[in-house]
N, C-alpha and C positions, 0 to 999 in steps of 0.2 A: 444585390437589390434586385425587384422585380420595376423593370423601367415600363410604363403607359407610356410608348411613342405613338403621339398627334399628329395627322397630317402623313400621315407613311404614304410615300412613291414606292414605284417597283424598281426603279432607277437606282434607288439607294439601302435597298432589304439588302443587298449581298452584299456591300459591304461593312454595311452594319453587322452583318453575322459572323465576317471576316475578322472585324474587330473583337467580336466577343467572345473568340476563342481564347482570347489572351486573357479576357477581364472576368467571364462566366459567370455574367451576370442572367435573369429573367426577363429577354424582353417581351413586353407584349402588343403587338403591330396593332393602331389604330387608325382607319382611313380615313375616318372621319376628323374634319376642324375643331381643334377646341373650340365652346364655344359656350353658352350659358344652357344649350340643350343638348351638347355632349359630355360638359366636366363631368360627369358624375360614374362615368365610360372611366376614370382612374381608380374608380374602386377599388381597394385593395393590392392596390401597387403605394413603392413607398416612393416612388421620382417620376416628374411628367420629363418627357425628354419633349420640345416645344420645336416648335417651324414656324416661319416667319406670320405665316398666314393665322397661326394661332393669336386668338385672344385673351392676354391675360390681365385682365382688368381686374379693378379691386375685389367686383362683385365676383368673378374666377377662383381670382384665388384663395377668397374665404372660404369658399366652398372646396377648392382641393385642399386647404386646411384641416377645414372639417374632417373629409376622407382619409386625413392621417399620410399624406404629402409630405415629405420633410427637403426636399431639394427642387429645383425649377433649374433643366439641365438644358439652355435654349443651343440649337443646334443651326446657328445661324453667328455669325459676330456682330451684328445688330442689335439692337435691344429696343427700338422706340417702339414694341409692341406689348411692354409691357409696363405694367405701374411697378415701379421701385420704389418708388415710395412708401405703396400700400405691402407689397411683398418683406420689407424694412423692419414696417410697424409688426406683421405678422409671423416673424422671425424663419421666414422662407429664403435661404440666399437663392440667388440668382446666381449662375456660370456660363458663360459662353464660348464659341467657341473665334479667339478673337484672331485669327487669321488663317487660311484654311492653303490658299493660291494668291495672290494678288496676280500673279501670270494670269490665270483663266480670267478673271474679270477685264484686267489690259487689254490682252487680247481681243478677245468678245469686240470692248470698245475700237479696237482697230477695225475688227472684220465689218463692222456697221461703217464706220470712215470708208471702207473698200467698196462695199458693196453698194452704197451711196453712192458715191461718189463715179465710181465705173458703169452705174446700173444695171448691177448683176442680177439683182429680182426680175428687171424690166428684160433683160436679155432670156433669160432663162423660159420666162410667159412664152416670150417671144418664139423659142427655137422651139418650143412644148408644140405650138399650131403649124412650124416648120414655112417661119418666117425672117430670113438669115439679113433682113435690112440691119442698117446701122443708122440710120437719121434717130435722130433723137437720144443718141446712145453717149455720147462724148462728155468724158469729165476732163480735167485737169490733172497737172505730176501734185505729188504731192511734197514732189521738190524742191525748197525755196520758200516752202508756206509758211504763217505764224499761227500756231497751233496754242492756244490758251488752255492751261489745265489751273483748272480749280480743283483746291487738293491735294499736296503733296506725301498722304502718307504714305503705306506699303506700295496699294493700288495704283496712285496718282503717278509715282515715283516710276513704278516697272514702265507705265503708258508711256511717259515724256522720256524715257531711257528709247523707248521703243519709236515715236515719232524723232527724235534726233537721226534715229538710224536711215531714218527715212530721207534724211536732209535738212530736217523742219528748222525750224527759229521756235524755238518751245519757252512761252511767255508761262509763269508761275502767280501761285499766288494762296497765301496760307496763313493765318493766325501764325503757329511755328516753322520757321526758316528750318528745311530738312538741308542740313550740313553732310551727308551723304551725296546728295544731288546736284551733280557738276554740270554744267553746263547749258543750264537753263538760267532767265533771269526773273527774277521774282520783281511784283509790280502791284500796281494796286486792280480792284475788279473795271473801275473804270477804265484803265488801260486795256486791261483785256477784252474788254465788251468792242472796244470800237478798232481795234488791231488785228483782230485773230481774225483767218479765214475759219478754222477751226476750233470750237471747243467742247469740251469732255468737263462733265463733273464727275469729279472721288472725294468726295466730301460728305459726312452722316448727317446724316437729317435730326435736329435740334429748332427747338423755336426760333434760333438766328438766321438758320439756314433755311428755314421753309421758304417756299418759294422766292428763292435768290436769284431766279429767272420768272422777271417777270416782267410788265408791258414796258415798266420805266426802263429799265436792264434791256431786254428785246430792240426798247428803242436806239439804246445805243448802239447795238451792235451792226459791224456792215452788214450792208446789199448781198445778199446769198448766204449767210456764213451756216456753214454747216455745223448743224448742235447736236453733243451725243450724251446721253447718260445711263449708266448700268450703276447710279446709285440708289436714290431713292426714288420714289414718285412724286412725291410732295415737295421735291426739290425745283420744280417746274410748277408754273401755274397755267394749269394746261387750258383753259381760258384763253388768256394772252397769248401762248403758242397760237392756238388756233388761230385767232386775229394775225398775227404774224404771218404767218402762213397763207389764211386770206389775201392782204397785201403783196403778198410773192417779196415779202422781205428775208423774210428766210429762206436758202436754197434749200433746204435739207434736214430731216430730224428723225435721227437713229435715236429708241426708247428700248429699253430692256425692264424698264420700271413706268409703270403707271401710277398716278397718284391715289387712284378709286379701285386699284385691281382685288382688292379684297373680293373672292367669292365668283373671281372669274381668271384668272392668271391659275394654274396649275389644274385646272378643271376644264374637262371636253365637253364645249357648248354647241359640238357641230350641227346637232339636230335640234339645236333650238333658237330662239328671237334673242339678240343680244338686244337687253334692257338697257343698257346704260349707251346714252347718245351721245356725248362725248368723247368715246372714243368711237362710237361708230360715224363721227365724222372724222374722227383723225384717221381710221382706216381709209377713210374717201381720196386722202392724198396721196400723189404716185410719189413724191418724195417724202415720204414718210415712211419707214423701215420700223416695226414693231415686231419685236422677240418678247418673249414669255418668261421675263423673270430667271433667263437659261444663262447667264454671262458666265454662273459659279460654276457649271454642267463638265465638269472633267473627272477623268477618272484622279489626277491626283488629288483634283480639292475634296471631291465626294471620300473618298479614304481619309485624307486630312479632319472632315470634319468627323465621320463617324469615330476611328481613332482616338478623337480631340474630346469628344463628350461621352465617349466611356468610361475615359482616360478618368476627365473631370468626376465623372458620378464616383471610380471607383476610390477617390481623393478622398471626397467625402465621408466614404463607408470607413475608411483606412483612419477618419480624423488627421488628416495632412490639411497643411494649409492648402486653400484654397487659392490658387494661383489666378486662374480664370474668375473670379469672382468681381460680378458688376455692383455696383453702386449707383443712387441719382449724380454722383459729381463724376461718374467714369467716363473720361471722351474718346471716342469711337475713329480714329486714323484708318480711314478707307485708301 
């Protein structure tokens, strides 16, 4: 099948090409993000392979349908950027990559914790200027600390196990208890907020989890708590986080995602003025470490994303059951 791959990044091309040696599809790489202005670039293709930054609202889905697109193949686990109701009404199946490497994201969350706690980013900048002093770089032992894990799907569970390896006490919250996760204590969100030294978010973005971290939850947290988000940006009310940082309630925040990241993350804006005042304010805090949605970026994850995406398309072409199809009621376990 002829596949329009929107939002193509250099880091994924080799993995897609390698996976396609087995699948044998025709790959059309499109650097542009899929939006109202670029949707027509899918003309002549059978499938759209979309990234998390692509906009698959009703209007764009209708246009894709009119262009002859038969399938939407997501190169991601999350699908909150797709109007699934519209896709269903248009008869456009949507498939995804339900898991690619939970370890990649979990390990990146731990990376953010270690960097913030031991002030690695500050130390690196000092050393570059030949400043070898240690004042202001004091951290704390992870051993014996309480870590709150919100969401115990594959990623959250992998993260919890790593933190237990550090000798941490792990409190967890999820609507569904993961029976395979041993050694943790399931509890309430309020208990996690009040008692955790570190809190990490691993839930999908849904109407119920939108701004799950807000002024009220931040006020309940311990002084100097370390907050990590490698899930979705809108899990955190950014304005409320900024106020907590200004009041020095939050000890540090490690963010791999940002609720208004569209049009910013995955782009080189180094020669431009950043127009997002909220993000610009976040970047002024010395105790905030931001990475540009790179938690998934490992060889293993990219290989699995490419292979699963193309296999999903091959299954559709062969009229096989779409094991990774998503519907309006599909639940994502992060």
